[in-house]
C-alpha positions in Angstrom: 149.0 92.3 -7.2 148.8 96.1 -6.5 150.2 97.3 -3.2 148.1 99.5 -0.9 149.9 101.8 1.6 147.3 101.0 4.3 148.1 97.3 4.0 151.8 97.9 4.4 151.4 100.5 7.2 148.1 99.7 9.0 148.4 102.9 11.1 147.7 104.9 7.9 144.3 103.3 7.4 143.5 103.7 11.1 144.3 107.4 10.9 147.2 107.2 13.3 150.0 107.8 10.8 150.3 110.1 7.9 151.6 108.8 4.5 154.6 111.0 4.8 155.5 109.7 8.2 155.0 106.1 7.1 157.5 106.6 4.3 159.9 108.4 6.6 159.9 105.6 9.1 160.9 103.0 6.6 164.7 103.5 6.7 165.3 106.1 9.3 166.5 103.7 12.1 169.0 101.7 10.0 170.1 104.8 8.0 170.9 106.6 11.3 172.8 103.6 12.5 174.9 103.6 9.3 175.4 107.4 9.0 178.6 107.5 11.0 180.2 104.9 8.7 179.6 107.3 5.8 181.7 110.1 7.3 185.4 110.4 6.4 188.1 109.8 8.9 189.1 113.0 10.8 192.5 114.5 10.0 195.1 114.3 12.7 194.4 110.8 14.1 197.4 108.6 13.2 197.1 104.9 12.4 197.3 102.6 15.4 200.4 100.5 16.0 200.0 96.8 16.3 198.6 95.2 19.4 197.5 91.8 20.4 193.9 92.7 21.2 191.4 93.4 18.5 188.3 94.0 20.6 186.9 94.9 24.0 183.8 93.7 25.7 183.1 96.0 28.6 180.7 94.8 31.3 179.6 98.0 33.0 178.2 97.2 36.5 175.8 100.2 36.4 175.4 101.6 39.9 178.6 100.2 41.5 179.0 96.6 42.7 180.1 95.6 46.2 183.8 94.5 46.0 183.6 92.9 49.4 180.9 90.5 48.2 182.4 89.7 44.8 186.2 89.8 44.1 187.5 90.8 47.6 185.8 88.8 50.3 186.6 89.6 53.9 185.0 86.8 56.0 187.2 87.7 59.0 185.8 91.2 59.2 182.7 90.2 61.0 178.9 90.6 60.5 179.0 94.4 60.3 181.0 94.0 57.1 180.0 90.7 55.6 176.4 90.5 56.6 175.0 87.0 55.7 177.6 86.6 52.9 180.2 85.6 55.4 182.0 82.9 53.4 184.1 82.6 50.2 185.1 80.2 47.5 188.5 78.9 46.7 189.2 79.1 42.9 191.1 76.9 40.5 194.1 79.1 41.1 195.7 78.4 44.5 195.5 81.4 46.8 192.8 83.3 45.0 189.4 83.3 46.6 186.2 85.1 45.5 182.6 85.6 46.8 180.6 82.6 47.9 177.9 83.2 45.2 180.3 82.8 42.2 180.9 79.0 41.8 181.2 79.1 38.0 183.7 82.0 38.0 185.6 80.2 40.7 186.4 77.4 38.2 187.8 79.9 35.7 190.2 82.1 37.7 193.0 81.0 35.5 191.4 83.0 32.7 191.1 86.4 34.5 192.9 88.8 36.7 191.4 90.6 39.6 192.4 94.2 40.5 191.5 94.7 44.1 193.1 98.1 44.5 191.1 100.4 42.2 190.6 103.8 43.6 189.6 107.4 42.8 187.8 108.6 45.9 184.7 109.8 44.1 181.3 108.9 45.5 179.0 110.4 42.9 177.6 108.3 40.0 178.1 110.9 37.3 181.6 112.1 38.1 182.8 108.5 39.0 181.4 107.1 35.8 183.2 109.8 33.8 186.5 109.2 35.6 186.4 105.4 35.2 185.4 105.6 31.5 187.7 108.5 30.4 190.6 108.3 32.9 190.2 112.0 33.6 188.3 114.0 36.3 185.1 115.8 35.5 184.7 119.6 35.5 187.4 120.8 33.0 187.1 122.7 29.8 186.7 119.7 27.6 184.4 116.7 27.8 186.7 113.8 27.0 185.7 110.8 25.0 185.2 107.4 26.7 187.3 104.4 26.0 184.7 103.1 23.6 184.8 106.2 21.5 188.6 106.3 21.4 188.7 102.6 20.4 186.0 103.3 17.7 188.3 106.0 16.3 191.6 104.1 16.3 190.4 100.5 15.8 187.3 101.3 13.9 187.1 104.2 11.5 190.9 105.0 11.4 191.8 101.4 10.9 189.7 100.9 7.8 186.7 99.3 9.5 184.2 98.4 6.8 181.4 96.7 8.7 177.8 97.8 8.4 177.5 97.4 12.2 179.0 100.5 13.9 182.3 99.9 15.7 180.9 100.9 19.1 177.8 99.1 20.3 176.0 99.4 23.6 173.7 96.6 24.8 170.9 97.6 25.5 170.7 101.3 26.6 173.1 104.2 27.2 173.7 105.3 30.8 173.0 108.9 30.2 175.7 109.9 32.8 177.8 111.8 30.2 178.4 112.0 26.5 180.4 108.9 25.7 181.8 110.6 22.5 182.9 113.7 24.2 184.5 116.3 22.0 185.0 113.7 19.2 181.4 114.4 18.2 178.3 112.4 17.4 179.9 110.1 14.8 181.7 108.4 17.8 178.6 107.9 19.9 177.7 104.3 20.6 174.8 102.7 18.8 172.5 101.5 21.6 170.5 98.4 20.5 167.5 99.0 22.7 165.2 95.9 23.0 165.7 92.8 25.1 168.0 90.0 23.8 166.1 87.5 26.0 162.8 88.2 24.2 161.4 85.9 21.5 162.9 88.3 18.9 165.5 90.8 19.8 164.0 94.1 18.6 167.2 96.1 17.8 166.4 99.7 17.2 166.3 100.5 13.5 167.2 96.9 12.5 164.4 94.6 13.8 160.9 96.0 14.1 158.7 94.2 16.6 155.8 92.4 14.8 157.0 93.1 11.3 158.2 90.2 9.1 161.0 90.3 6.6 158.4 89.9 3.9 156.6 93.0 5.0 159.8 94.9 5.1 160.5 93.8 1.5 157.0 95.0 0.5 157.6 98.4 2.1 160.8 98.7 0.2 159.1 97.9 -3.1 156.3 100.4 -2.4 158.8 103.1 -1.5 160.7 102.6 -4.7 157.4 102.8 -6.6 156.6 106.2 -5.1 160.1 107.6 -5.3 159.6 109.3 -8.7 162.1 112.1 -8.0 164.9 109.6 -7.3 164.3 107.8 -10.5 164.2 111.1 -12.5 167.4 112.4 -11.0 169.3 109.0 -10.7 172.4 110.5 -12.2 172.8 113.2 -9.5 175.7 112.6 -7.0 173.5 113.4 -4.0 170.8 111.0 -5.2 173.4 108.3 -5.8 174.8 108.7 -2.3 171.3 108.5 -0.9 170.5 105.3 -2.8 173.8 103.8 -1.6 172.9 104.6 2.0 169.4 103.1 1.4 170.9 99.9 0.0 173.2 99.6 2.9 170.3 100.1 5.3 168.4 97.3 3.7 171.4 95.1 3.7 171.5 95.7 7.5 167.8 95.1 8.0 167.3 92.2 5.6 170.8 90.9 4.7 173.5 89.0 6.6 174.8 91.9 8.7 171.7 92.3 10.9 171.6 88.6 11.6 174.3 89.1 14.2 171.5 90.1 16.5 169.4 87.0 15.7 170.1 84.7 18.7 167.8 82.0 17.3 170.9 81.0 15.2 172.6 79.8 18.4 172.1 76.4 20.0 169.5 76.2 22.8 172.0 74.6 25.2 174.5 77.4 24.8 171.7 80.0 25.3 170.7 78.1 28.5 174.3 78.2 29.8 174.4 82.0 29.3 171.1 82.3 31.2 167.8 83.1 29.6 167.7 86.6 31.0 168.6 90.1 29.7 172.2 90.0 31.0 173.0 86.4 30.0 171.7 86.9 26.4 173.5 90.3 26.2 176.7 88.5 26.9 175.9 86.1 24.0 175.2 89.1 21.7 178.5 90.6 22.7 180.4 87.5 21.7 178.6 87.4 18.3 179.5 91.0 17.7 183.2 90.7 18.4 183.2 87.5 16.3 181.9 89.7 13.4 184.8 92.1 14.0 183.1 94.9 16.0 185.9 96.4 18.1 184.0 97.7 21.1 180.9 96.4 22.9 179.5 97.6 26.2 176.9 95.7 28.2 175.2 98.2 30.5 174.2 95.9 33.4 171.7 97.8 35.6 170.7 97.1 39.2 173.9 97.4 41.3 173.0 100.6 43.2 172.0 98.6 46.3 171.3 101.2 49.1 168.5 99.0 50.3 167.8 95.2 50.3 171.4 94.7 49.3 171.8 91.0 50.3 168.4 90.0 48.9 169.4 91.5 45.6 172.9 89.9 45.7 171.4 86.5 46.1 169.4 87.0 42.9 171.9 89.0 40.8 175.2 87.5 41.6 174.3 84.0 40.3 173.0 85.6 37.1 176.2 87.6 36.7 178.3 84.5 37.6 176.5 82.4 34.9 176.7 85.0 32.2 180.3 86.1 32.6 181.7 82.6 33.2 180.0 81.3 30.1 181.2 84.3 28.1 184.8 83.6 29.2 184.5 79.9 28.3 182.8 80.6 25.0 185.4 83.1 23.9 188.1 80.7 24.9 186.5 77.8 23.0 186.3 79.8 19.8 189.8 81.1 20.0 188.6 84.7 20.6 189.8 85.3 24.2 193.4 85.9 23.1 192.3 88.8 20.9 189.3 90.1 23.1 189.7 92.1 26.3 187.0 91.5 28.8 186.7 94.4 31.2 184.4 94.1 34.2 183.9 97.2 36.4 181.5 99.7 37.8 182.0 103.4 38.6 183.0 102.6 42.3 182.4 100.0 45.0 180.1 100.0 47.9 180.7 100.7 51.6 182.3 97.7 53.2 180.5 98.4 56.4 176.8 97.4 56.1 174.3 100.1 56.8 172.0 98.3 59.1 170.3 101.4 60.4 167.0 102.8 58.9 166.1 103.7 56.2 168.8 101.4 54.7 168.1 98.3 56.7 171.0 96.3 55.4 172.3 98.3 52.4 175.6 99.5 51.1 176.3 103.1 50.0 178.7 104.5 47.3 182.4 103.9 47.9 185.2 105.2 45.6 188.1 104.9 48.1 188.7 101.2 47.2 186.9 98.9 44.7 187.6 96.0 42.3 187.7 95.4 38.6 188.3 92.2 36.6 190.1 91.9 33.3 190.7 89.0 31.0 192.0 88.1 27.5 193.6 90.3 24.9 197.1 89.9 26.5 196.0 90.2 30.2 197.4 87.3 32.2 194.8 85.2 34.0 195.3 83.7 37.4 196.6 86.8 39.1 195.5 89.4 41.7 196.8 93.0 41.5 196.9 95.0 44.7 195.0 94.5 48.0 192.8 96.3 50.5 193.0 96.4 54.3 191.3 93.8 56.5 187.9 95.4 56.1 188.1 96.4 52.5 188.0 100.1 53.3 191.4 101.3 52.1 193.9 100.4 49.4 196.8 98.7 51.2 199.2 98.3 48.3 199.6 98.9 44.5 196.9 101.6 44.0 195.4 101.4 40.5 193.8 104.5 39.2 191.3 104.6 36.2 194.0 106.1 33.9 196.3 103.1 34.7 193.8 100.5 33.7 192.8 102.5 30.6 196.4 102.9 29.6 196.9 99.1 29.9 193.9 98.4 27.7 195.1 100.9 25.1 198.6 99.4 25.1 197.2 95.9 24.5 195.0 97.3 21.7 198.0 99.0 20.1 196.7 102.5 20.7 199.5 105.0 21.3 198.6 106.9 24.5 200.8 109.9 23.4 198.9 110.4 20.1 196.8 113.5 19.9 193.1 113.2 19.5 191.3 115.3 16.8 190.1 118.2 18.9 187.4 120.5 17.4 189.5 123.6 18.1 192.8 122.0 17.1 194.1 121.8 20.7 196.9 119.3 21.4 195.0 116.8 23.5 196.5 113.4 24.1 194.8 110.0 24.2 196.0 109.6 27.7 196.5 112.4 30.3 199.8 114.2 30.2 201.9 115.0 33.2 200.6 118.6 33.0 197.0 117.5 33.6 197.9 116.3 37.1 195.8 113.2 36.9 196.7 110.5 39.5 198.4 107.5 38.0 200.7 104.7 39.2 201.5 103.3 35.8 200.1 100.5 33.5 199.4 97.0 34.8 202.7 95.5 33.6 202.5 92.7 36.2 199.6 91.2 34.3 200.5 92.1 30.7 
């Protein structure tokens, strides 16, 4: 049967797409996803020493979650601080209590550690996000790479990573707060999946096209080969060979086993239900599948935590969703023997004001608060069943053991076996360390040795 371009790409026949554009679309998404893997390892980045952890799942609480409602409840502070969430839950670890809307996580406190004394004093989304994800303050000469970009260098490309899936994945969209790759360049940018993992089919950008079957993709490939007379005529040319190799890898990703990591229909329905049939719950399941395949860094960008208004209404909806997804992820990683080698890092850019803003126009909201906030870590060598630091009776100030972003990042790198004193490949050849040096005057109180 002869193939017709308009049958393969209906937009052509309808006049909405040129033939040239139809052919261009065929592989552009997957090829772009693969492009960074085709680039050689930069000089100057030394091999990583051994570490217990092999991967990180970062749950980024986009907007800043309220520490006082989640990991650091203060029921004795009164209604002006607690609002209607004026109780707490005891956990399966004696002496550790958490927010009243987290019953599933309360049963797993032995698996994670709570850091109640995070601090940096920044109340702007952009600069706080940069600080928490790089360990350095914004505004200097360089834009530093995020933890994900550094891990993709040392545990991905520089460690002989061979997967077709890039070593740094964001589910589902980038924040856009700053360039995650920093001066490392575009090859270290995360691949953002797009799509919705809770949809009937997770339409991953460049890998899964909504409404296009695998059979149609195969037909597109056959037609593209038929039209590509130049490639056949110059098949011996090195540039053509490289192009065809990239094309083959792209199709392996689209139609082969590699891309199936995003196919959640392969999971049992009861497990998907336990994660929660929503965007966040299914994102947690995708993250587990990715680290199981050897991807070293996965970020789940979890929107909706910038709760200036209707804070408590939103918490009653979102905290149970978060509780379900994170608790199931912890248990699933543990059941599969992956928790020992996978760091789970839960954090936002800051906390929220412990004192509730009852006055108009907020009417029961919480504002940005960088003076004191919480983070949670688990797996990969972090010791569960522990609490680091504390805040005062109202959650407004760090009372003991301040933990700065650089301290937490240094701890993560240490467990991954990344040498913080190693130089990063700077585009101008400048000596820039993985972790801030003393000369940079970045606040630090030291790694979290008490839970490592």
